[in-house]
Structures are given as C-alpha cells and as structure tokens.
C-alpha positions as CSV (number, residue, x, y, z in Angstrom):
1,G,-21.8,29.3,15.6
2,A,-23.5,26.0,15.0
3,A,-22.4,25.8,11.4
4,V,-18.7,26.3,12.4
5,V,-19.1,23.5,15.0
6,L,-20.6,21.2,12.3
7,V,-17.8,22.0,9.8
8,V,-15.1,21.3,12.4
9,L,-16.8,18.1,13.6
10,S,-17.2,17.0,9.9
11,L,-13.5,17.6,9.3
12,F,-12.5,15.7,12.4
13,I,-14.7,12.7,11.4
14,A,-13.4,12.8,7.8
15,S,-9.8,12.8,9.0
16,R,-10.5,9.6,11.1
17,M,-12.0,7.8,8.2
18,G,-9.9,5.7,5.8
19,G,-8.2,7.7,3.1
20,E,-9.9,5.8,0.3
21,F,-13.6,6.1,-0.6
22,I,-13.1,3.8,-3.6
23,P,-10.9,0.8,-2.7
24,S,-8.0,0.0,-4.9
25,L,-8.6,-3.3,-6.7
26,D,-5.6,-5.5,-7.2
27,E,-7.0,-7.9,-9.8
28,G,-3.6,-8.7,-11.3
29,D,-4.7,-7.3,-14.7
30,I,-2.7,-5.0,-16.9
31,A,-3.8,-3.0,-19.9
32,M,-1.4,-2.4,-22.8
33,H,-2.0,0.0,-25.7
34,A,0.1,-0.7,-28.8
35,M,0.3,2.3,-31.1
36,R,0.5,1.9,-34.8
37,I,1.2,4.3,-37.6
38,P,-2.0,5.6,-39.2
39,G,-2.6,3.8,-42.5
40,T,-1.3,0.5,-41.3
41,S,-3.2,-2.2,-43.2
42,L,-5.4,-4.7,-41.4
43,T,-3.1,-7.5,-42.4
44,Q,-0.1,-5.7,-40.9
45,A,-2.0,-4.8,-37.8
46,I,-3.0,-8.4,-37.2
47,A,0.5,-9.6,-37.7
48,M,1.9,-7.0,-35.3
49,Q,-0.8,-7.9,-32.8
50,D,0.0,-11.6,-33.1
51,L,3.7,-10.8,-32.4
52,V,2.8,-8.7,-29.3
53,E,0.6,-11.5,-28.0
54,Q,3.3,-14.1,-28.5
55,R,5.8,-12.0,-26.6
56,V,3.4,-11.3,-23.7
57,K,2.4,-15.0,-23.4
58,Q,6.1,-15.9,-22.8
59,F,5.8,-14.6,-19.3
60,P,4.8,-17.5,-17.0
61,E,2.5,-15.2,-14.9
62,V,0.3,-14.5,-18.0
63,K,-2.8,-16.7,-18.0
64,A,-4.8,-15.1,-20.8
65,V,-4.4,-12.4,-23.4
66,F,-7.3,-10.4,-24.9
67,A,-6.8,-8.1,-27.9
68,K,-8.9,-5.6,-29.8
69,L,-7.9,-4.0,-33.1
70,G,-9.3,-0.9,-34.6
71,T,-10.0,2.7,-33.5
72,A,-13.5,2.4,-32.1
C-alpha cells in the first residue's frame, strides 16, 4: 500500500521536474574528426591538417582552432 503511494508520488514529482538533469551547454564549440588512410606519413598528415585548419579559419565565426595529430 504505502510503497505504491510512494511510487505514484515519485512519478508525479518526477514528471513535474525539468526534463534535463544535465543541462545542455551551448559553448559554441564544435569538434571535428578528420580521418586519414592508415600509413599516412607524419609529413603528409601535418600538411593535410594545415589545409583543414586554413579552410576552417576562413569562416568569420571561428576564433580559434586546436588540432591534435596521432592515434592516442
């Protein structure tokens, strides 16, 4: 009896709460993952990354670009 009342009361209270327990963060950041063919040399990978960064920086909304090369 009491357990059923508690469950129903809990469901009612939970339905009145906000739908998000973890708020969505709108930081304006975007993450991009550029795939390369396995065996690409470091020199080629750096050149490809430089090209990607140059293209991304052309957008006026972009303030900074951060890159990481490698598999780890």
